[in-house]
N, C-alpha and C positions, 0 to 999 in steps of 0.2 A: 213620829209615825212615817213621815215622808222619807226619812232615811231608809226605812225598812222597805218601803213600797216602790221606790224609784231609783234603780241603779244609776250611778253617775250623777245624780241630782246634787244641787247645792246642799241640801240637808245631809246627804250621804257624805259629801266632801267635808262638811263641818264635823260630822261624827268621826270621820277618819282623822281629822286634825286633832280632835279631842283625845282620841285614843293614842295618838303619837306624842302629844305634848302637854296634855292637861290631866287633871284628875277628874274622872267621870264619877259622879255621885248619884246614888239611888237609895231608895228605901224599899222595904218589902211592899209598902203601899203603892209606891210609884210603879214598881215592877208589875204588881197586880193590875193596876190601871192600864198600863201599856198592853199587857197580855189580853185583858178583857176587850180593849178597843180593837186590837189586831185580830181577835177571834170573829169579828163581825163579818157576816157573809158578803157585805158590800165590797170588801177588799179582795174577794176571790178573783175578780177580773184583773187585778194587779199582780198578785203573787199567791202562789200555792200556800195553803194553811200551814203545812209543815215548815216551809221556809220562814213564814211569819213567826212561828213559834221559835225557830232557831235564832231569829233576831233577838227575841227576849232573852234567850239563853246566852247569847253573845253579850248582851248588856249586863246580865247578872254576873257573868264570869269576868267581865272587864271593869265593873264598877266597884268603888268603895261603898259598902253599905252602911247607912246611918239609920239609927232608930228615930222614927217620927211617930209620936203618939197622937191620939185624938185631941188631947189637951193642947198640943203644939199647933195643930191645925186651927183650933178654936182661938188660939192666942194671936194668930196672924193679924197684924195691923200695919197699914191699912189692908183690909181684906180685898180680895179680887171680886169683881162683880159676878163671876161664875164661881160659886163656892167649891166646886170640884178642883179648881186650880189652886186653892189654898194649900192643898197637899204639896204642890211643887214649891210654893213659897216657904212652907214650913221646912221642907228639905233644904232649901237655900240657907235658911237660918241655921239648921242643924250642922251643915257641913261648912258653914262660913264661906259660902260661894261668893266669888267675885262677879260671875256672869251666869245668867240663865238664858239658854238658847231656845227660842220658841217661835212658832208661826201663829200662835193663838193671840188674836187681837186683844182678848180680855187680859192677857198678861202683858202684852207689848205696851198697852196704854199706861201701865204703871211705871215704866222706865223713867228714871231710876227708882228702884224700890228699896228703901232702907240700905243704901250704899251698894245694892246689887244691881248691876246693869242687866236689863232684859232686852235682848237683841235678836234679830232674825239670824238665820244661818248665814245669809249673805253678808251681813254686818260683821258677824263673828269671823268670817274668812278674810276680812280686810286687814 
């Protein structure tokens, strides 16, 4: 989210690095979650709604899409203390991710999670 909202930010730099040198992975469910969050009025002060929607389109067009089913989410072990984040963990399993970049403390406390590193954007850039 921060990559979309703050030009030049560390998260935006991490996204740029990912687009240059890594495989960006998403699922229809993660794209829907990002779109729903970015639609919130509280972000109007940071970035115009159409630009926020364009960010989701950029991610959709740049990412390798993986299928993640409800059963995959329910099978996540250990689960995240915020159940909504299990969607991202299930995606990490589906795409055999090496790293998950997040600023969400509920995810960060799991690092490492089943051989997946969960790091901040700043750590990813190092």
